LUMVOZA-247644 format. One line per field, with one value per residue (C-alpha): residue number from 1; x, y, z. Coordinates in steps of 0.1 Angstrom, whole numbers. Layout:
BEGIN
lomi c(NUM, ...)
px c(X, ...)
py c(Y, ...)
pz c(Z, ...)
END
This chain:
BEGIN
lomi c(1, 2, 3, 4, 5, 6, 7, 8, 9, 10, 11, 12, 13, 14, 15, 16, 17, 18, 19, 20, 21, 22, 23, 24, 25, 26, 27, 28, 29, 30, 31, 32, 33, 34, 35, 36, 37, 38, 39, 40, 41, 42, 43, 44, 45, 46, 47, 48, 49, 50, 51, 52, 53, 54, 55, 56, 57, 58, 59, 60, 61, 62, 63, 64, 65, 66, 67, 68, 69, 70, 71, 72, 73, 74, 75, 76, 77, 78, 79, 80, 81, 82, 83, 84, 85, 86, 87, 88, 89, 90, 91, 92, 93, 94, 95, 96, 97, 98, 99, 100, 101, 102, 103, 104, 105, 106, 107, 108, 109, 110, 111, 112, 113, 114, 115, 116, 117, 118, 119, 120, 121, 122, 123, 124, 125, 126, 127, 128, 129, 130, 131, 132, 133, 134, 135, 136, 137, 138, 139, 140, 141, 142, 143, 144, 145, 146, 147, 148, 149, 150, 151, 152, 153, 154, 155, 156, 157, 158, 159, 160, 161, 162, 163, 164, 165, 166, 167, 168, 169, 170, 171, 172, 173, 174, 175, 176, 177, 178, 179, 180, 181, 182, 183, 184, 185, 186, 187, 188, 189, 190, 191, 192, 193, 194, 195, 196, 197, 198, 199, 200, 201, 202, 203, 204, 205, 206, 207, 208, 209, 210, 211, 212, 213, 214, 215, 216, 217, 218, 219, 220, 221, 222, 223, 224, 225, 226, 227, 228, 229, 230, 231, 232, 233, 234, 235, 236, 237, 238, 239, 240, 241, 242, 243, 244, 245, 246, 247, 248, 249, 250, 251, 252, 253, 254, 255, 256, 257, 258, 259, 260, 261, 262, 263, 264, 265, 266, 267, 268, 269, 270, 271, 272, 273, 274, 275, 276, 277, 278, 279, 280, 281, 282, 283, 284, 285, 286, 287, 288, 289, 290, 291, 292, 293, 294, 295, 296, 297, 298, 299, 300, 301, 302, 303, 304, 305, 306, 307, 308, 309, 310, 311, 312, 313, 314, 315, 316, 317, 318, 319, 320, 321, 322, 323, 324, 325, 326, 327, 328, 329, 330, 331, 332, 333, 334, 335, 336, 337, 338, 339, 340, 341, 342, 343, 344, 345, 346, 347, 348, 349, 350, 351, 352, 353, 354, 355, 356, 357, 358, 359, 360, 361, 362, 363, 364, 365, 366, 367, 368, 369, 370, 371, 372, 373, 374, 375, 376, 377, 378, 379, 380, 381, 382, 383, 384, 385, 386, 387, 388, 389, 390, 391, 392, 393, 394, 395, 396, 397, 398)
px c(-1202, -1185, -1151, -1162, -1173, -1140, -1122, -1142, -1136, -1099, -1098, -1117, -1093, -1064, -1079, -1085, -1048, -1037, -1059, -1045, -1009, -1015, -1031, -1002, -976, -994, -997, -960, -952, -976, -967, -988, -1017, -1020, -1035, -1017, -1033, -1007, -1019, -994, -998, -993, -963, -947, -954, -917, -908, -903, -925, -950, -925, -939, -916, -917, -926, -930, -892, -876, -849, -835, -799, -784, -751, -735, -708, -701, -683, -646, -621, -583, -577, -545, -537, -541, -528, -556, -591, -620, -657, -659, -698, -704, -713, -734, -744, -759, -759, -759, -755, -773, -772, -789, -766, -775, -811, -802, -799, -764, -760, -727, -732, -711, -702, -683, -663, -660, -624, -598, -594, -629, -645, -652, -635, -658, -655, -679, -697, -715, -749, -771, -809, -832, -862, -848, -860, -841, -803, -775, -741, -705, -685, -658, -658, -650, -637, -616, -585, -553, -516, -518, -513, -548, -540, -532, -566, -587, -572, -584, -619, -624, -643, -678, -711, -708, -727, -724, -732, -719, -708, -719, -690, -702, -675, -687, -678, -679, -677, -671, -659, -623, -622, -589, -608, -601, -612, -638, -626, -645, -627, -635, -628, -637, -646, -659, -673, -681, -655, -621, -616, -591, -587, -579, -580, -594, -618, -602, -565, -557, -577, -572, -537, -552, -570, -599, -580, -578, -611, -641, -660, -683, -715, -708, -740, -732, -759, -772, -800, -821, -817, -840, -829, -794, -783, -758, -736, -746, -731, -748, -733, -704, -695, -704, -719, -718, -735, -715, -711, -723, -739, -747, -747, -722, -715, -686, -680, -657, -646, -637, -657, -624, -612, -637, -636, -658, -676, -666, -684, -679, -654, -673, -703, -721, -722, -749, -733, -759, -745, -712, -724, -709, -685, -694, -671, -640, -650, -663, -653, -675, -708, -738, -766, -788, -788, -801, -834, -843, -876, -876, -866, -833, -822, -790, -773, -780, -761, -768, -784, -785, -772, -791, -814, -819, -856, -878, -887, -851, -824, -839, -817, -829, -810, -806, -811, -807, -831, -818, -831, -824, -838, -853, -888, -903, -927, -897, -874, -840, -812, -837, -823, -850, -853, -859, -860, -848, -851, -825, -827, -819, -797, -781, -773, -765, -799, -825, -860, -881, -878, -901, -913, -915, -896, -910, -894, -886, -880, -912, -902, -884, -853, -851, -857, -832, -797, -761, -775, -811, -838, -821, -833, -804, -813, -784, -794, -820, -827, -855, -861, -889, -911, -907, -884, -865, -850, -824, -815, -796, -816, -803, -767, -773, -793, -806, -842, -861, -891, -908, -927, -950)
py c(161, 165, 162, 129, 115, 124, 107, 76, 74, 79, 51, 28, 35, 28, -5, -15, -7, -28, -57, -55, -54, -84, -103, -96, -106, -138, -146, -140, -168, -193, -217, -208, -231, -229, -258, -263, -285, -298, -308, -335, -328, -291, -299, -319, -295, -286, -320, -331, -362, -379, -392, -418, -445, -448, -484, -484, -479, -488, -497, -471, -483, -517, -535, -538, -565, -553, -520, -524, -500, -501, -498, -476, -493, -530, -523, -546, -541, -546, -548, -517, -517, -554, -564, -536, -499, -479, -449, -420, -382, -360, -324, -303, -288, -273, -283, -320, -342, -356, -386, -397, -432, -458, -489, -521, -547, -583, -587, -579, -583, -570, -587, -553, -519, -489, -462, -434, -434, -405, -406, -379, -375, -351, -361, -371, -407, -422, -421, -426, -434, -429, -460, -452, -440, -404, -408, -437, -448, -440, -440, -407, -394, -406, -442, -453, -442, -453, -487, -511, -505, -475, -442, -445, -428, -393, -361, -331, -293, -263, -228, -195, -196, -230, -251, -285, -299, -337, -353, -390, -419, -430, -467, -486, -516, -507, -471, -450, -414, -384, -368, -339, -331, -304, -301, -275, -300, -332, -351, -339, -338, -325, -345, -327, -356, -356, -327, -327, -329, -292, -287, -298, -311, -337, -353, -368, -378, -414, -415, -432, -406, -405, -390, -353, -333, -297, -271, -255, -234, -239, -214, -224, -260, -255, -264, -237, -241, -213, -196, -191, -167, -163, -200, -231, -260, -298, -326, -359, -391, -427, -440, -404, -373, -345, -310, -291, -256, -242, -211, -226, -259, -278, -276, -284, -281, -304, -292, -309, -313, -289, -303, -319, -328, -359, -385, -413, -446, -452, -423, -441, -473, -483, -460, -432, -449, -438, -401, -395, -359, -349, -332, -352, -330, -360, -391, -427, -434, -466, -482, -464, -470, -451, -470, -487, -460, -427, -409, -379, -384, -357, -322, -304, -276, -242, -232, -206, -231, -241, -264, -297, -328, -361, -389, -426, -450, -486, -504, -524, -559, -557, -523, -509, -507, -542, -535, -530, -558, -559, -541, -522, -491, -464, -426, -399, -362, -336, -298, -274, -237, -217, -193, -221, -253, -272, -266, -293, -280, -308, -344, -369, -396, -422, -430, -415, -439, -476, -508, -524, -535, -568, -550, -530, -561, -585, -578, -575, -561, -569, -544, -512, -479, -455, -419, -399, -379, -352, -326, -301, -304, -290, -282, -316, -332, -363, -386, -411, -439, -472, -504, -533, -520, -534, -510, -475, -463, -430, -415, -382, -356, -334)
pz c(1285, 1251, 1269, 1285, 1252, 1236, 1264, 1261, 1223, 1229, 1255, 1231, 1203, 1225, 1236, 1199, 1191, 1221, 1210, 1174, 1186, 1209, 1180, 1156, 1182, 1189, 1152, 1147, 1171, 1156, 1127, 1096, 1092, 1054, 1034, 1001, 974, 950, 915, 905, 869, 873, 897, 869, 841, 841, 829, 793, 790, 767, 743, 718, 706, 668, 665, 627, 622, 655, 660, 636, 637, 643, 639, 604, 597, 561, 571, 578, 593, 594, 630, 635, 668, 657, 622, 607, 595, 619, 617, 637, 641, 636, 672, 687, 681, 709, 732, 707, 710, 685, 674, 646, 620, 586, 590, 595, 625, 631, 653, 669, 680, 699, 679, 690, 670, 681, 691, 718, 755, 762, 732, 716, 713, 711, 684, 674, 641, 624, 608, 593, 587, 569, 589, 623, 617, 588, 590, 566, 582, 571, 563, 588, 624, 631, 666, 679, 698, 679, 684, 702, 738, 748, 738, 774, 785, 755, 746, 743, 757, 735, 733, 746, 754, 738, 746, 724, 726, 707, 717, 702, 677, 663, 679, 690, 724, 729, 763, 762, 783, 778, 788, 792, 806, 842, 849, 831, 827, 815, 785, 761, 725, 700, 663, 639, 614, 633, 613, 625, 663, 687, 719, 752, 776, 811, 819, 854, 845, 852, 884, 920, 912, 890, 920, 899, 867, 877, 896, 880, 861, 831, 815, 811, 805, 798, 806, 774, 762, 731, 704, 676, 670, 683, 718, 729, 760, 783, 813, 846, 871, 847, 845, 823, 843, 838, 855, 856, 874, 879, 911, 921, 900, 907, 892, 879, 865, 838, 821, 788, 784, 784, 820, 846, 884, 904, 935, 966, 1000, 1028, 1053, 1082, 1062, 1075, 1048, 1046, 1039, 1012, 992, 988, 972, 938, 921, 945, 971, 952, 951, 987, 986, 957, 964, 950, 936, 927, 948, 944, 962, 980, 969, 935, 899, 905, 935, 923, 902, 883, 856, 834, 800, 772, 778, 805, 793, 808, 807, 823, 850, 858, 845, 832, 834, 820, 837, 833, 863, 873, 895, 924, 928, 966, 976, 945, 929, 933, 903, 880, 869, 887, 869, 846, 831, 827, 825, 852, 853, 878, 879, 893, 901, 871, 891, 912, 892, 924, 940, 932, 932, 917, 907, 891, 915, 888, 856, 824, 800, 804, 784, 770, 735, 726, 714, 747, 769, 752, 739, 751, 784, 790, 801, 790, 776, 778, 770, 756, 725, 725, 698, 690, 652, 631, 660, 677, 703, 692, 719, 707, 730, 733, 735, 755, 747, 712, 689, 687, 687, 687, 705, 695, 715, 695)
END
């Protein structure tokens, strides 16, 4: 009798094991049916938003017609910041905020040559500027690329040794080229020329390129260029955003598409059409604020959540956001994997910054907020931006 009971128990156990095995196998061949609730606010907690424009003092910098500079190329004095000032870079040095800003005169083939001025502030809000530009076209080997459009749209980071690296647009009036320069004091600069001149047989030297945003990390109030997987990384481009890597912050190798990649025709609109081999890591989007073009803003920041890139965008009147005025420049944000700077993991659906003040809506180019300078200073974030390609304003995040 006992033997029969043991046999029955054994048979029952075996049947249970068979049922469990069948269930596991069946589950392995089914798609998981998991309901995920996404809290949009939590999903966007990686972003740097809630900037407040400082209406009481904005715009903080405007044109000045009483400052003259002896242009070494023209051989005559010019009102170097008389027409417009805009699109600033910023960095913290010696417990002050230093701003490198783009300024235009009135004259020449393009009705204004761009140079870079320098201003400093003790509080991040009120700035004193130098009488002369610190960076400009000269009778040097870069003249053919910088004259007579000028030196435009700077971004700046520093390395661990305190050397400053400036990426800027050299504009000859025909092609925009991404160039780089260095300094140890923000006053005296060494120009290196195209960031691409020593790679890929110079393939991209004469291709349209601009807006170099080097990945950095925040160390106190300093923005230090940082390596990921043994390389420095930079986002750049206009129309789409591309990526390049470097060993020395001077020579940059852009990442190209894999051969045989299928390319959507929409990816090759605008200036993207002249660089079809480059791999876009951020693309324009139909029906949204960033439909016409996108380009990097301030230096990208490595955070615990990933690499945060603030970018500028232009809305298309044909296939963009119908709630936004055509050609409006506004700000977006995208997040990349902190171990793979080419891998996009999140992106804001809507802009977080757009023109709504009179000095942002009307100017040399209407409807423009162009975000380019970002610093952490005294426990706050300060965003410096160009308004309507005419003046400079600031917004603060507590």
